[in-house]
N, C-alpha and C positions, 0 to 999 in steps of 0.2 A: 457808759451808763452814768446818769446824773448822780445817783447816790454815791458811786465810787468817787466821783470828782468832789462831791461835798464833804465826804469823810476825809479824803486826802487833804483837802483844804482846811479841815477842822472848822467848818462853818458854825459859828457861835450858836445860832438858834437851834440847830440840830444837836449840837453837843449838849446844850442845856436840857433838851428833852431827854436825851440819853441819861444824863446825870440824875434827873428827877426820877425817872423810872427805876434806875439802878438803886438809888438811895431808898426809895419806898419799899422795894422788894427785899433789900438787904436788912432793913429794920425788922421786917417780918421774919426773915430767915434766922436771924440770931436768937430769936425767941421761940423757934419751933424746931428743935433738934430732930424730932420724928419726921417731919416733912423734909428736912435737909437730907436725912438718911435715905428716904424714899427717892428723892430726886437724884441723889448720887448713885443709887442702884440703877435707876432708869438710864441715866446719862452715861454711866461707866460700863454697863453691861448690855442693856436692851438696845439702846440707840447709839452705842459707841461706834465710831467710824470703822473700827476693825470688825465689829459684828456685821455691819453693812457690807463690808468688803468680803467677808466670809460668805455671806448670802450670795453675793455676786459670783464668787468663785465656784460655789456649789452649782449655781445656775449655769454658768459657762461650761462646767464639766458635763452637766446633764445634757445640755444642747449639743455639745461635741459628741457625746456618746450616742445620741439619737441621730447623728448625721447632719445636724444643722450647723455646720462648722463656720460658715461665713457669718451667720447670726451670732454664734458664740464669740467669734473674734470681734465683731462689732460691739457687743455688750462689754467685753473686756476692755477694748480700746476706749470706749466712752467713760468707763470707770477710771481708767488711768488718766485720761484727759481732764476729768473733773478734778482729780488730785493735783495735777500739774497747774491748772488754772488757780485753784485754791492756794497752793503754796506760793505760786508766783506773785499773786496779789498780796499775800501776807508779807512777803519779802519786800515788795515794791512800796507798799504803803507804810508798813512798820508801825501800826497803831498799837499803843499801849493798852493792856487790859485794865479793868477797874482795879484800884488798889484800896484795901480796907485795913484798918487797925485790928479788926477782929474777923478775919476771913473764915468762911465756912467750907471753902474748897479752894483748890488751886489749879492753875493750868499754865502751860508754858507757850512760848513763841508768840508771835503777833496776833492781834485780836480779829482783824477784819480780813476776809469774811469768816464767819463761824464754820469751822471744818465739820463739826458734828452736824450742823443743819444742812450744809451744802451736800454732804455725802448722803444724808438720809433722803433728801429731796430727789437726788439723782437715782438712788437705789430704788426708792418707792415708785418713781415714775417709770423706770425700766421694768420693774416687776409688773406693774399694771399693764404696760404695753404688751409684754410677753403673754400675759394672761388673756388679753383680748385677741392676740394673734392665734392663740390656741382655742378660741371659742368658749370661753368661760360662761357658765350659766348666769342669768341675771341675779339670782340670789347670792351666789359666790362673788360676783362682781361687786355688789353692794357691800358685802362683808370686807372684801379686799380694799375697796375704796375708803371705807370707814377706817380700817386699820392704817392705811397710808396717811389719811388726814390727821388722825390722832397722833401718829408718829411724828409728823412734821411739826404740828403745833406743840406737841409735848416736848420734843427735844429742844425746840426754841425756848420754851418756858424754862426748862431746867437750866439752860445755860445762863439765862439772865438771873433766875432766882438764886443760883449758887454763886452769883457775883463774879463770874469769869468772862462774861461777855456783855457788851452794850447792846441795846435794842437794835441799833443799826447794823451791828455785826450779824444778827439773826436775820433781819430783813434782807441784807445783802446776800447772805448765804442762800436764802430762799430764792431770790430772784436769779442769782447766778446759776444755782442748781437747776432751776426751771429752764433757763436758757440753754444750758448744756444738754439736758434731757430732750428738749424740743428739737435742737439741732440734730441729735442722734435719731430721734423717731422720724422726723421729716426726711432726713438724709438717707435712711436705709433703703426706701424704695428706689431712690436714684442709684444707689450702690448696686442694688439687685439688678436693675435694668442694664447697667453698664458692664457687669461682670457675669451675668447669667446665673447668679446665685439662686434665683427663684426656681429654675429648672432642677438644680441639684437638690434643693430642699423640699420640693413638692412632695407632699405626703408625710413630711416630718413635722413641719409647722404649718398650720392653716394660713391661707392667704389673708392679708388684712381686708377688713370690710371695704367693699367698693372696688377692690382690685380685680383684675381679669385673670382668673386662674388658668386660662387657656393661652395666655400671651406667651409667645416663643421667647 
C-alpha cells in the first residue's frame, strides 16, 4: 500500500499535513475539557478495540450456537487476522505518536496504523455483512449502516482530537481494516464451495444475495 510506504519513509509533505491537523485539533482540545471527556468516553468504552472484540465474540458464540460453525470460525479468524496485521505493522514501522507538553490523553506502543480505527472498521464491516446474510429489512439496514459510518468516522476523530494519533494513522487503519474485511467477505463464498459449509449451514444463515441456494 502506497500510504504504508510513505509513512514508513516519513515523506515530508505528508508528515507536514499530519502535524498541521494535529496541532490545530490539539489547540482546541486543551481549551475544551468537556469535549475531551466526551471523546475519552467514546474512545475508551464505546469504540475501544476490546468493546469491538467483545461484540465479535458474542456474535461468534451466537453463530456457533445456531449451528453456523464454519461462519463463526471465519468471523473469529478474520478478527484475529486483523489484530495480527495491525500489530505486525506497528512493530515493523515503529512510528512515534504525537508528543505534547500539555497532553489531554495518552496511549502506548507505535502509532501506525490506528488499532482503534482498524478494529472498528473490521468489526462494523463484518456485522453489516452478517446482517445482510440474515436478510435484514431495509429500515434496519439503513440504521445499521448509519451506526457503522458514525462509529468509523467518530473513532477516527477521537484518536486525532485526543492527540494520540496522526491523521495518516487513522486513514491507514481505515484502509487496512477495509482490506481485511473485504478479503473475508469475498473469500467466504469460496471457502463455502470448497468445504461444503453452505450445505451444513442451510437454514441457519440465509444465503447471500445472488447465490444459488440449491447448489450442492
